[in-house]
C-alpha positions in Angstrom: 100.5 109.9 82.7 97.8 112.5 83.9 94.3 111.8 83.6 92.4 112.7 80.5 89.1 113.3 82.0 87.4 113.3 85.2 88.6 111.6 88.1 86.9 109.9 90.9 87.3 111.7 94.4 86.3 108.8 96.3 89.0 106.6 94.6 91.6 109.5 94.9 90.9 109.9 98.7 91.1 105.9 99.1 94.6 106.1 97.2 95.8 108.7 99.5 94.6 107.3 102.9 95.1 103.5 102.3 97.6 102.6 99.8 101.1 104.5 100.7 102.7 104.9 97.3 99.4 105.5 95.2 99.0 109.0 97.0 101.9 110.1 94.6 99.9 108.7 91.6 96.7 110.3 92.8 98.3 113.8 93.0 100.2 113.1 89.7 96.9 112.2 87.8 95.5 115.7 88.5 98.8 117.5 87.9 99.4 118.6 91.5 102.4 116.2 92.7 104.9 119.1 93.0 102.5 121.1 95.2 101.6 117.8 97.3 105.3 117.1 97.6 106.0 120.7 98.8 103.0 121.0 101.2 103.2 117.2 102.9 106.3 115.5 102.1 108.9 118.2 102.9 107.4 119.0 106.3 107.4 115.5 107.0 111.1 115.1 105.9 112.2 118.2 107.8 110.6 117.0 111.1 112.3 113.6 110.7 115.6 114.9 109.8 115.3 117.4 112.9 114.5 114.4 115.3 117.3 112.2 113.7 119.9 115.1 114.3 118.5 115.5 117.6 119.2 112.0 118.5 122.5 111.2 116.8 123.9 114.4 118.3 123.0 113.4 121.7 124.6 110.0 120.8 127.9 111.5 119.7 128.4 114.0 122.5 130.6 113.1 125.3 128.9 110.5 127.4 126.1 110.5 124.6 124.8 107.1 125.4 124.6 107.8 129.1 122.7 111.0 128.1 120.4 109.0 125.8 119.7 106.8 128.8 119.0 109.6 131.0 116.8 111.0 128.3 114.9 107.9 128.1 114.6 107.7 131.8 113.3 111.2 132.1 110.5 110.1 129.5 109.3 107.5 132.0 105.5 108.1 132.1 105.6 110.6 129.0 105.9 108.0 126.4 102.2 108.4 126.1 102.6 112.2 125.3 105.0 111.2 122.7 103.0 108.7 121.1 100.0 111.2 121.1 101.8 113.8 119.8 103.3 111.8 116.9 99.8 110.4 116.1 98.2 113.7 116.0 101.0 115.0 113.6 100.6 111.9 111.3 96.7 112.4 111.4 97.2 116.1 110.7 99.2 115.2 107.5 96.7 112.7 106.5 93.8 115.1 107.0 95.8 117.6 105.0 96.4 115.2 102.2 92.7 114.4 102.1 91.6 118.1 101.9 94.4 118.8 99.2 93.3 115.7 97.1 89.5 116.4 97.4 89.7 120.2 96.7 92.3 119.8 93.8 90.4 116.6 92.1 87.2 118.8 92.3 89.0 121.5 90.5 90.4 119.1 88.1 87.0 117.8 87.3 85.6 121.3 86.7 87.8 121.4 83.9 86.0 118.8 82.1 82.5 119.9 82.6 80.8 121.5 79.5 
């Protein structure tokens, strides 16, 4: 059930950052869950699907396992770049989530000011 009054912006941020499922509840409380899913979850899912399709496509091609092995060998030394890239993307989505919950919670709280 959505909140009936003001919400604590600090608690909302803590829910988003530290407890994976509570991010959904935090956005639901301020009636912004659909927008959150559209802005954060959908892009994450699209990126994951693209990566999965890329890897699965490589595996099922002719000599697919050899191509995957060669791809892995080609990454030698570049694993750090992939790790950094995935970390930066994850951090970017977290920062976006923090920005959205803080901004939208503040707007939510303004509705209850007299």
